[in-house]
LOGUBA-146358 format. One record per residue (C-alpha): residue in one letter; x, y, z. Coordinates in steps of 0.25 Angstrom, whole numbers, padded with zeros to 4 digits, always signed. Layout:
N
AXYZ ...
This chain:
298
M+0316+0326+0441 Q+0326+0332+0450 R+0337+0327+0441 Y+0331+0334+0429 K+0331+0347+0436 S+0346+0347+0436 L+0346+0348+0420 V+0337+0360+0420 L+0348+0370+0423 P+0358+0365+0413 V+0347+0364+0402 A+0343+0378+0406 L+0357+0383+0404 I+0359+0377+0391 A+0345+0381+0386 G+0347+0395+0390 Y+0360+0396+0382 F+0353+0391+0369 F+0340+0399+0371 R+0347+0411+0376 Q+0339+0420+0366 L+0326+0415+0370 C+0330+0416+0385 S+0332+0431+0383 E+0318+0432+0377 V+0312+0426+0389 S+0321+0432+0400 F+0309+0441+0404 A+0303+0429+0411 V+0314+0426+0420 P+0310+0435+0431 Y+0296+0429+0431 V+0302+0415+0431 I+0311+0419+0443 F+0299+0425+0450 G+0292+0411+0448 I+0304+0404+0454 L+0305+0412+0466 V+0290+0411+0469 L+0290+0396+0468 T+0303+0395+0476 F+0298+0404+0487 S+0285+0398+0488 G+0291+0385+0494 V+0298+0393+0505 R+0291+0400+0517 L+0297+0414+0514 A+0292+0419+0528 S+0303+0410+0534 L+0315+0414+0526 R+0326+0419+0535 P+0340+0423+0530 S+0351+0415+0535 K+0366+0416+0538 L+0368+0409+0524 D+0361+0420+0517 L+0370+0430+0524 C+0382+0423+0520 I+0378+0422+0505 A+0373+0437+0506 L+0387+0442+0511 F+0394+0433+0501 Q+0386+0439+0489 T+0388+0453+0494 L+0402+0453+0498 V+0408+0443+0488 S+0402+0449+0476 I+0408+0463+0478 S+0421+0456+0482 F+0421+0448+0469 Y+0419+0461+0461 G+0431+0468+0468 L+0440+0455+0467 M+0437+0454+0452 K+0439+0469+0449 W+0452+0468+0456 I+0457+0455+0449 T+0452+0458+0435 N+0449+0473+0435 D+0437+0469+0427 E+0424+0475+0431 V+0416+0465+0423 L+0422+0453+0430 A+0420+0460+0443 Q+0406+0463+0441 G+0403+0448+0436 A+0410+0442+0448 M+0402+0451+0458 M+0389+0448+0452 C+0391+0433+0452 V+0391+0434+0467 L+0382+0446+0470 C+0371+0441+0460 P+0359+0436+0468 V+0355+0422+0471 A+0347+0416+0461 S+0332+0415+0463 S+0332+0400+0459 V+0342+0397+0470 T+0332+0390+0479 V+0327+0381+0467 V+0341+0376+0465 A+0346+0376+0480 S+0333+0368+0484 M+0336+0358+0473 L+0349+0356+0479 G+0344+0355+0494 A+0346+0369+0499 N+0336+0375+0509 A+0326+0382+0501 M+0323+0392+0512 R+0337+0397+0513 T+0339+0398+0498 T+0326+0406+0496 T+0330+0415+0508 Y+0343+0419+0501 T+0336+0420+0487 I+0329+0432+0493 V+0340+0438+0502 G+0351+0436+0491 N+0343+0443+0480 L+0339+0455+0489 L+0354+0456+0494 V+0358+0458+0480 A+0348+0468+0477 V+0354+0477+0488 V+0369+0474+0486 A+0370+0473+0471 P+0365+0488+0468 F+0376+0493+0477 Y+0387+0484+0471 I+0383+0488+0457 S+0382+0503+0460 V+0396+0503+0466 I+0402+0494+0455 S+0396+0502+0443 G+0401+0515+0450 S+0386+0520+0451 A+0385+0520+0466 G+0376+0532+0466 R+0363+0532+0474 A+0354+0532+0462 D+0362+0521+0454 F+0362+0512+0467 L+0347+0514+0468 T+0344+0511+0454 S+0352+0498+0453 F+0347+0494+0467 G+0333+0496+0462 L+0335+0488+0449 I+0342+0476+0455 F+0332+0476+0467 S+0320+0477+0459 K+0325+0465+0450 V+0328+0457+0462 A+0315+0460+0469 L+0306+0456+0457 V+0313+0443+0456 I+0315+0439+0471 A+0306+0448+0480 L+0293+0447+0473 P+0292+0432+0472 F+0296+0432+0487 I+0285+0442+0490 V+0275+0434+0482 V+0278+0421+0489 W+0278+0427+0503 L+0265+0433+0501 L+0259+0420+0495 Q+0265+0412+0507 R+0259+0422+0517 Y+0245+0425+0511 M+0243+0413+0501 P+0251+0401+0506 A+0242+0392+0497 V+0246+0399+0485 N+0261+0398+0489 A+0260+0383+0492 A+0254+0381+0478 I+0266+0388+0472 A+0276+0381+0481 Q+0272+0368+0475 Y+0278+0372+0462 K+0291+0377+0467 Q+0299+0366+0460 G+0295+0374+0447 S+0305+0385+0451 F+0316+0376+0446 Y+0311+0376+0432 L+0308+0391+0432 W+0322+0393+0436 A+0327+0384+0425 F+0319+0393+0415 A+0325+0406+0421 L+0339+0400+0421 L+0337+0396+0406 V+0333+0410+0402 T+0344+0417+0411 I+0355+0408+0405 G+0350+0411+0391 Q+0351+0426+0394 T+0365+0424+0400 A+0370+0415+0390 D+0366+0425+0379 F+0373+0436+0388 V+0386+0429+0389 I+0386+0426+0374 M+0384+0441+0371 R+0395+0446+0380 W+0405+0435+0376 R+0412+0441+0364 E+0413+0455+0370 N+0419+0451+0383 V+0425+0437+0382 E+0435+0438+0393 N+0425+0444+0403 V+0415+0434+0400 F+0425+0423+0402 W+0430+0428+0415 L+0415+0431+0420 G+0412+0416+0417 V+0424+0412+0425 I+0422+0421+0437 S+0407+0418+0438 L+0410+0403+0438 C+0420+0405+0449 I+0411+0413+0457 C+0399+0403+0455 I+0408+0392+0461 I+0413+0401+0473 Q+0398+0404+0476 F+0393+0390+0476 S+0405+0385+0484 F+0405+0396+0494 G+0390+0396+0495 R+0390+0381+0499 V+0401+0383+0509 V+0393+0394+0516 G+0380+0386+0514 R+0386+0374+0521 R+0388+0382+0533 Y+0374+0385+0534 S+0369+0371+0531 D+0365+0373+0516 Y+0377+0373+0507 I+0368+0372+0495 A+0360+0384+0498 G+0373+0392+0501 G+0379+0388+0487 Q+0366+0391+0479 L+0363+0404+0486 M+0377+0410+0485 A+0380+0405+0470 Q+0366+0404+0463 K+0364+0417+0457 N+0353+0425+0449 S+0362+0427+0437 A+0351+0434+0429 M+0351+0445+0440 G+0366+0446+0440 I+0366+0448+0425 W+0356+0458+0426 M+0363+0466+0437 L+0376+0466+0429 N+0370+0470+0416 T+0362+0481+0422 F+0371+0487+0432 L+0386+0483+0429 N+0394+0477+0417 P+0385+0468+0409 V+0396+0459+0404 A+0398+0455+0419 S+0385+0448+0419 V+0391+0437+0411 A+0396+0432+0424 M+0382+0430+0429 A+0379+0423+0416 Y+0390+0413+0418 Y+0387+0412+0433 S+0372+0408+0429 I+0378+0396+0421 W+0388+0392+0432 Q+0378+0392+0443 N+0368+0384+0435 V+0377+0374+0430 F+0381+0371+0445 N+0367+0371+0449 S+0363+0361+0439 W+0374+0352+0444 Q+0369+0354+0458 I+0355+0350+0454 Y+0360+0338+0447 R+0368+0333+0458 A+0356+0336+0468 S+0346+0329+0459 G+0355+0317+0458 R+0355+0315+0473 K+0340+0315+0474 
C-alpha cells in the first residue's frame, strides 16, 4: 500500500493538467480540503507540548533574509522586476500545510514539522505585507494595513482556525480528538486532491501567460528550479545539524504554492506568479521520488 502512495503525486500532477478546466470550477473546495488536512494532521499531535526549536529559528531567518536578498540580487543582475518578484516569492512563500504528511512518510519528526507549519505561516503573514508594500512602492500606513489584513486573514483561516479547533478538542473533548486521529492517514489523500486542483489551476495559468511573456515564463521556470534545489539541499544541511535532515529539507523547501500565487496576483506582478506554478511542479516531482524511495525501503 505504501508503494502505491508514491504514485499518487505524479497521477495528481498529470490529471491536474488534463482536467485543468474542471479544476478551476472546483477550486472553491481547496480551502475546506486544507482545513480537513490540518485537522487530521494536528489531531495526532499534542498541541499543548509544541515548542519552537533552533531549527525553526534557522529556517525562519533563511526565509526572511534570503527572500529579500534574492529579490535584490535578481533585480541587480537582470533589472527585471518580474524575475525578482518571482525569485523572492519562491523563498518567502509559506511552508505547505501538507508538509507534515510528506515529512512523516519520509521519517521526520511530526512534532517538529507541525510546529513550523504554524510558526512559518504566521511569520509570512507578518513579513510579507511589509516586503510587498515596499516593493510595490505603496509603503503608506493605510496600504500596509490593507495588505497585512488580507494576507493575515487568508493565513488565519487556513492555519489558525484548524489549530484552534483541534486545541479545543484536545483540551475539552479528548475522546472526539482521539476518534479523529484514527483517520489521520486520510490527510494524504485529501492533500492529493488539493494538489490535483492546484496543479490544474497553475497549468492553466502558465498556458495563458506563455504567449505574452515567453522569455519571462522560461526564466521563471529556470529560477524556480534552481531555488527549489537550493532550498531542499540547504535545508537538509541545516536539519542534519539538529538531527532531522528530512524535516530541515521539507520545512525549508516544501511551499504552499497556491498561497504564493495568490500573493503575487493580488499585490505584485501577476506574471511573476508563474514562478510558483513551476515551483509546485518541481517540489512535487521531487517529493514523489522521495516517497517512492522511502516506500521501497519498507
